[in-house]
C-alpha positions as CSV (number, residue, x, y, z in Angstrom):
1,M,-34.8,-4.4,46.6
2,R,-37.6,-7.0,47.1
3,R,-38.2,-9.8,44.6
4,V,-41.4,-8.3,43.3
5,D,-39.7,-5.1,42.8
6,L,-37.1,-6.7,40.8
7,L,-39.8,-8.4,38.7
8,M,-41.5,-5.2,38.1
9,A,-38.1,-3.4,37.1
10,S,-37.2,-6.2,34.8
11,K,-40.4,-5.7,32.8
12,S,-39.8,-1.7,32.6
13,K,-36.2,-1.4,31.9
14,P,-32.8,-3.5,32.3
15,L,-31.8,-4.4,35.8
16,L,-28.7,-2.8,37.3
17,R,-26.9,-5.7,39.1
18,Y,-24.5,-5.4,42.0
19,L,-21.3,-5.0,39.7
20,A,-22.9,-1.9,37.7
21,G,-21.5,0.7,40.0
22,P,-17.7,-0.7,40.2
23,I,-17.8,-1.4,36.4
24,K,-19.0,2.1,35.5
25,D,-16.3,3.7,37.6
26,D,-13.5,1.5,36.2
27,L,-14.6,2.3,32.5
28,Q,-13.6,5.7,33.1
29,R,-9.8,4.5,33.2
30,K,-9.6,1.1,31.5
31,M,-11.4,-1.5,29.7
32,V,-13.6,-3.9,31.6
33,F,-14.0,-7.7,30.8
34,L,-17.1,-9.1,32.2
35,G,-17.4,-12.9,32.4
36,G,-19.9,-15.2,33.7
37,P,-22.4,-18.1,33.1
38,R,-24.5,-18.0,29.9
39,Q,-27.9,-16.0,30.7
40,V,-26.7,-14.8,34.3
41,G,-27.5,-11.2,33.1
42,K,-24.3,-9.8,31.4
43,T,-26.1,-8.5,28.4
44,T,-28.8,-6.9,30.4
45,L,-26.0,-5.2,32.7
46,A,-24.2,-4.1,29.5
47,L,-27.4,-2.6,28.1
48,G,-28.1,-0.9,31.3
49,L,-24.8,0.9,31.3
50,L,-25.5,1.9,27.7
51,G,-28.9,3.3,28.8
52,A,-30.6,1.1,26.4
53,E,-33.6,-1.3,26.6
54,K,-32.9,-3.5,23.9
55,S,-29.8,-5.1,22.0
56,R,-30.4,-3.0,18.9
57,H,-28.6,-0.1,20.5
58,P,-25.7,0.8,18.2
59,G,-23.1,0.6,20.9
60,Y,-23.9,-3.2,21.5
61,L,-21.9,-5.2,19.1
62,N,-22.5,-9.2,19.4
63,W,-19.7,-11.3,17.6
64,D,-22.6,-13.9,17.0
65,D,-24.4,-11.3,14.7
66,P,-23.4,-12.0,11.2
67,R,-23.9,-8.4,10.4
68,V,-21.7,-7.3,13.0
69,R,-18.8,-9.7,12.6
70,P,-17.4,-8.4,9.3
71,E,-17.5,-4.8,10.5
72,L,-15.5,-5.5,13.5
73,L,-13.0,-7.4,11.3
74,R,-12.6,-4.4,9.2
75,G,-12.3,-2.2,12.3
76,N,-15.5,-0.2,11.6
77,L,-16.9,0.9,14.9
78,P,-19.9,3.1,15.6
79,G,-19.2,6.7,15.8
80,N,-20.5,9.1,18.5
81,E,-20.7,6.4,21.0
82,S,-18.9,7.0,24.4
83,L,-19.3,3.2,25.4
84,L,-19.0,0.1,23.1
85,V,-19.9,-3.4,24.3
86,L,-18.2,-6.1,22.5
87,D,-20.0,-9.4,23.4
88,E,-18.9,-12.9,22.8
89,I,-15.8,-11.5,20.8
90,H,-13.6,-14.2,22.6
91,K,-15.0,-16.7,19.9
92,Y,-12.6,-15.0,17.5
93,P,-9.2,-16.7,17.7
94,R,-7.2,-13.4,17.6
95,W,-9.7,-11.5,19.5
96,R,-7.1,-10.0,22.0
97,N,-5.2,-8.4,19.2
98,L,-8.4,-7.0,17.7
99,V,-9.5,-5.6,21.0
100,K,-6.0,-4.1,21.6
101,G,-6.0,-2.4,18.4
102,F,-9.5,-0.8,19.2
103,Y,-8.4,0.4,22.6
104,D,-5.1,1.7,21.6
105,T,-6.7,3.8,18.7
106,R,-9.9,4.6,20.3
107,G,-9.4,4.4,23.9
108,D,-8.9,8.1,24.6
109,H,-12.5,9.0,23.7
110,V,-14.3,5.5,23.8
111,S,-14.8,3.1,26.8
112,F,-14.8,-0.6,26.1
113,L,-16.9,-3.3,27.9
114,V,-16.0,-6.8,26.7
115,T,-18.4,-9.5,27.8
116,G,-18.4,-13.3,27.4
117,S,-19.9,-16.5,28.7
118,A,-16.7,-18.1,29.2
119,R,-13.4,-17.3,31.1
120,L,-11.9,-14.3,29.1
121,D,-8.7,-14.8,31.2
122,H,-8.4,-18.4,29.8
123,Y,-9.5,-18.1,26.2
124,R,-6.4,-15.8,25.0
125,K,-6.0,-17.9,21.8
126,G,-2.7,-16.5,21.4
127,G,-2.5,-12.9,20.3
128,D,-0.8,-9.9,22.0
129,S,-1.1,-9.2,25.7
130,L,-3.6,-6.9,27.0
131,Q,-2.1,-6.7,30.4
132,G,-2.7,-3.5,32.2
133,R,-5.3,-2.3,29.8
134,Y,-8.4,-3.8,31.6
135,H,-10.0,-5.0,34.9
136,H,-11.7,-8.2,35.1
137,Y,-15.1,-8.9,36.7
138,R,-17.2,-12.1,37.2
139,L,-20.9,-11.8,37.3
140,H,-22.9,-14.3,39.5
141,P,-26.5,-15.3,39.9
142,F,-28.7,-13.6,42.3
143,S,-27.8,-14.2,46.0
144,L,-30.2,-13.8,48.9
145,S,-28.7,-10.3,49.8
146,E,-29.1,-9.1,46.1
147,L,-32.4,-10.4,45.6
148,N,-33.9,-8.8,48.8
149,T,-31.9,-6.7,51.4
150,T,-34.4,-7.8,53.9
151,A,-34.5,-11.3,52.9
152,S,-37.4,-13.5,54.0
153,K,-38.1,-17.3,54.2
154,G,-40.0,-17.1,50.9
155,D,-37.0,-15.5,49.2
156,L,-34.7,-18.4,50.3
157,E,-37.3,-20.9,49.1
158,A,-37.5,-19.1,45.7
159,L,-33.7,-19.3,45.3
160,M,-33.7,-23.0,46.4
161,Q,-36.3,-23.9,43.8
162,F,-35.5,-21.7,40.9
163,G,-31.9,-21.0,41.4
164,G,-30.3,-17.6,41.0
165,F,-30.5,-16.9,37.2
166,P,-32.8,-14.1,36.4
167,E,-35.1,-15.7,33.8
168,P,-36.4,-18.6,35.8
169,L,-36.1,-16.9,39.2
170,L,-38.1,-14.0,38.2
171,S,-40.8,-16.0,36.2
172,G,-41.3,-18.1,39.4
173,E,-42.8,-20.8,37.4
174,M,-41.7,-24.5,37.3
175,R,-42.6,-25.0,33.6
176,A,-40.6,-22.0,32.7
177,W,-37.6,-23.2,35.0
178,R,-37.7,-26.7,33.2
179,R,-37.7,-25.3,29.6
180,W,-35.0,-22.8,30.6
181,Q,-32.9,-25.5,32.1
182,R,-32.9,-27.8,29.0
183,E,-32.3,-24.9,26.5
184,R,-29.5,-23.3,28.4
185,M,-27.5,-26.5,28.9
186,S,-28.1,-27.6,25.3
187,R,-26.5,-24.2,24.1
188,V,-23.6,-24.6,26.5
189,V,-22.8,-28.0,25.1
190,Y,-23.6,-27.7,21.5
191,E,-22.8,-24.0,20.8
192,D,-20.2,-22.8,23.6
193,I,-18.2,-25.8,23.8
194,R,-18.3,-26.6,20.1
195,D,-17.0,-23.1,19.3
196,L,-14.3,-22.8,21.8
197,E,-13.0,-26.5,22.4
198,N,-11.9,-29.4,20.2
199,V,-14.1,-32.0,21.7
200,R,-15.4,-34.8,19.6
201,Q,-17.4,-36.6,22.0
202,I,-20.0,-34.0,22.8
203,A,-22.6,-36.7,23.7
204,L,-20.3,-37.9,26.5
205,I,-20.1,-34.3,27.8
206,E,-23.8,-34.5,28.2
207,L,-23.6,-37.9,30.0
208,L,-20.9,-36.2,32.3
209,L,-23.4,-33.3,33.0
210,E,-26.1,-35.6,34.0
211,A,-23.8,-37.7,36.3
212,L,-22.4,-34.6,38.2
213,P,-25.3,-33.3,40.2
214,E,-25.8,-36.3,42.4
215,R,-21.8,-36.0,43.4
216,V,-22.4,-32.4,44.8
217,G,-21.6,-32.4,48.4
218,S,-19.1,-35.4,48.4
219,P,-15.4,-35.6,47.6
220,L,-15.3,-35.8,43.7
221,S,-13.9,-39.1,42.5
222,I,-12.6,-38.6,38.8
223,K,-11.8,-42.2,38.9
224,S,-15.4,-43.1,39.4
225,L,-16.6,-40.9,36.6
226,S,-14.1,-42.2,34.2
227,E,-15.3,-45.7,34.9
228,D,-18.8,-44.7,34.3
229,L,-18.3,-43.0,31.2
230,Q,-15.5,-45.5,30.0
231,V,-13.1,-42.8,29.3
232,A,-9.6,-41.9,30.4
233,H,-9.0,-40.2,33.8
234,A,-7.3,-37.3,32.1
235,T,-10.1,-36.9,29.6
236,V,-12.7,-36.6,32.5
237,D,-10.5,-34.1,34.2
238,R,-10.1,-32.1,30.9
239,W,-13.8,-32.0,30.4
240,L,-14.4,-30.8,34.1
241,G,-11.8,-27.9,33.2
242,I,-13.9,-27.1,30.2
243,L,-17.0,-27.0,32.1
244,A,-15.4,-24.8,34.8
245,N,-14.2,-22.4,31.9
246,M,-17.7,-22.1,30.7
247,Y,-18.9,-21.2,34.2
248,V,-21.0,-24.4,34.4
249,C,-19.4,-25.8,37.5
250,F,-16.5,-25.1,39.8
251,R,-14.2,-27.0,42.3
252,I,-13.0,-26.2,45.7
253,P,-10.0,-27.9,47.6
254,P,-10.1,-28.8,51.2
255,F,-8.3,-26.4,53.6
256,G,-4.7,-27.3,54.0
257,A,-1.3,-26.6,52.8
258,P,-1.0,-26.9,48.9
259,R,1.9,-29.1,49.0
260,I,-0.1,-31.9,50.7
261,R,-1.1,-34.4,48.1
262,A,-4.6,-34.9,49.4
263,V,-5.4,-31.2,49.0
264,K,-4.4,-31.2,45.4
265,K,-6.4,-34.2,44.5
266,E,-9.5,-34.3,46.7
267,T,-11.9,-31.6,45.8
268,K,-15.7,-30.9,45.8
269,L,-17.7,-29.9,42.8
270,Y,-20.6,-27.4,42.7
271,F,-22.7,-25.9,39.9
272,W,-23.1,-22.1,39.1
273,D,-26.8,-22.9,38.9
274,W,-27.4,-24.9,42.1
275,S,-31.1,-25.7,40.9
276,Q,-29.6,-28.5,38.8
277,V,-28.9,-30.5,42.0
278,R,-31.9,-32.6,42.6
279,E,-31.2,-33.7,46.3
280,K,-32.2,-31.0,48.6
281,G,-29.4,-31.3,51.0
282,G,-26.8,-31.1,48.2
283,R,-28.6,-28.2,46.6
284,F,-28.6,-26.2,49.7
285,E,-24.9,-26.9,50.3
286,N,-24.4,-25.8,46.6
287,L,-26.3,-22.6,47.2
288,V,-24.1,-21.7,50.2
289,A,-20.9,-22.5,48.3
290,C,-22.0,-20.2,45.3
291,H,-22.8,-17.3,47.9
292,L,-19.3,-17.7,49.3
293,L,-17.8,-17.7,46.0
294,K,-19.7,-14.6,44.8
295,Y,-18.3,-12.8,47.9
296,C,-14.7,-14.0,47.3
297,H,-14.9,-13.0,43.5
298,F,-16.4,-9.6,44.6
299,L,-13.4,-8.8,46.9
300,E,-10.9,-9.9,44.4
301,D,-12.5,-8.2,41.5
302,T,-13.5,-4.7,43.3
303,E,-10.7,-4.4,45.9
304,G,-7.9,-6.6,44.6
305,H,-7.8,-8.9,47.7
306,R,-6.4,-12.4,47.0
307,M,-9.3,-14.8,48.2
308,E,-9.5,-18.5,48.2
309,L,-12.6,-20.7,49.0
310,R,-12.0,-24.1,50.7
311,F,-13.9,-26.6,52.7
312,L,-13.3,-28.0,56.2
313,R,-13.4,-31.6,57.2
314,D,-12.7,-33.4,60.4
315,T,-9.0,-34.3,60.9
316,D,-9.7,-37.9,60.5
317,R,-11.9,-37.1,57.4
318,R,-15.1,-38.4,59.1
319,E,-18.6,-37.3,58.3
320,V,-22.1,-37.8,59.5
321,R,-24.7,-38.0,56.8
322,L,-28.3,-38.6,57.2
323,R,-30.2,-39.5,54.0
324,G,-27.3,-38.1,52.0
325,D,-27.1,-34.9,53.8
326,P,-24.0,-34.0,55.8
327,V,-24.6,-33.3,59.5
328,P,-22.3,-30.6,61.1
329,V,-21.2,-32.6,64.2
330,T,-18.3,-31.6,66.4
331,A,-15.4,-34.2,66.9
332,R,-16.6,-34.9,70.3
333,E,-20.3,-35.5,69.2
334,F,-19.0,-37.8,66.6
335,D,-16.9,-39.8,69.1
336,L,-20.1,-40.1,71.3
337,L,-22.4,-41.2,68.3
338,Q,-19.7,-43.7,67.2
339,Y,-19.5,-45.2,70.7
340,L,-23.4,-45.4,71.1
341,A,-23.3,-47.0,67.7
342,E,-20.7,-49.7,68.6
343,N,-22.8,-50.6,71.6
344,M,-26.2,-50.3,69.7
345,G,-29.3,-51.3,72.0
346,I,-27.2,-51.4,75.2
347,A,-28.0,-48.9,78.0
348,L,-24.6,-47.0,78.8
349,S,-24.3,-45.1,82.1
350,R,-22.9,-41.6,82.0
351,R,-19.7,-42.7,83.6
352,Q,-19.2,-45.5,80.9
353,L,-19.8,-42.9,78.2
354,L,-17.3,-40.6,79.9
355,D,-14.7,-43.4,80.1
356,G,-15.2,-44.4,76.7
357,V,-15.5,-41.2,74.8
358,W,-13.7,-38.6,76.9
359,G,-11.1,-41.1,78.6
360,W,-10.8,-42.5,82.1
361,D,-8.7,-39.7,83.3
362,W,-11.1,-37.0,82.1
363,V,-12.2,-34.7,85.1
364,G,-15.6,-32.8,85.0
365,D,-19.1,-32.9,85.6
366,E,-21.1,-36.0,84.3
367,R,-23.7,-33.6,82.9
368,T,-21.7,-32.8,80.0
369,V,-22.8,-36.1,78.5
370,D,-26.3,-34.8,78.8
371,V,-25.3,-31.6,76.9
372,H,-23.9,-33.5,74.0
373,V,-26.6,-36.0,73.8
374,F,-29.0,-33.0,73.7
375,Q,-27.1,-31.5,70.7
376,L,-26.9,-35.0,69.0
377,R,-30.8,-35.2,69.4
378,K,-31.2,-31.8,67.8
379,K,-29.0,-32.5,64.8
380,L,-30.2,-35.9,64.1
381,G,-33.9,-35.4,64.5
382,D,-35.9,-38.6,64.1
383,A,-33.4,-40.3,62.0
384,L,-31.7,-41.9,65.0
385,T,-33.1,-42.3,68.4
386,I,-31.0,-41.9,71.5
387,T,-33.3,-43.1,74.3
388,T,-32.9,-42.0,78.0
389,V,-32.8,-45.1,80.1
390,R,-34.2,-44.1,83.6
391,G,-31.6,-44.8,86.4
392,V,-29.0,-45.8,83.8
393,G,-28.0,-43.5,81.2
394,Y,-28.4,-43.6,77.2
395,R,-29.0,-46.3,74.6
396,L,-29.0,-45.8,70.8
397,D,-31.8,-47.7,69.1
């Protein structure tokens, strides 16, 4: 479906997202818990399954509605509805016991879809176990393939500029995007976190959210964040966990054995809404990370596969960055660039480069140097100049 078609569909009826089919199938057998970031489209998806266009449908029950809440606590559910949507009910401390009672007494003839803007598998708040009674799904923002099955450069540019959340993406307007950004994060901090977590220093959470986007793409230093915010290391780590539970951000570890200390401690952080990242290179890396995470979660939630998302680094933890953007160079290209940098301004012959980078005992054609220089030039662009010195070799200027 093209982006213009999505926009037209959103104006005429609720959009059915990529999880609609699997959720509809699972509702025939069990309850479904649907989590995801605030305003990612959970309510729209649920209303689409109800066949409704507005949240006034009797099968849609929102815990935040003061008229609905007492009816739920009394166990009064609408009759003659084959599907009931319980939205944000996880804000009730004993919500799992409440939902279990609904399902055990009405589950034979009513399907239940529980939605929330926090990790429903985390916010159990005590209560009885619902194990075996539900399937869990996580709804992600629009990705390139969901936005358009025959994606174009314009589709990628739209995702880069407005993010993948339906409202700003489908509006296509910077003014609407700015207002949506400010209002959404304000609600996450002052409503969601306030309702679910015992956090006294809410203002510092806001400062943390302002500091995180510039750290996307680099290994996350909690120590640095704790120094900037002047709070304990454990406090920052706890706040990051809260933001992850609210689907604001997520962390991924480097590839390696879990028992290795560095793998446990050194992670990268990304936002569910990559448009929060101001720097273009970091924003694109964040977009790619979100697409990969969406794929992993889809296979976990629909097929039951165990998936992990990790990032790769050079074994010596070396990276090439231009203007803050990581450049994907091979280990040999890195060694060649480092050798040229160590001899900045000096013309080096191909033989000297082979001896210095490949080793004096390397056997092969000297033209392999030309191939690697060509690749480096292509990746570095005009940021660094590797000059060909006629009759000699190459020089880094």
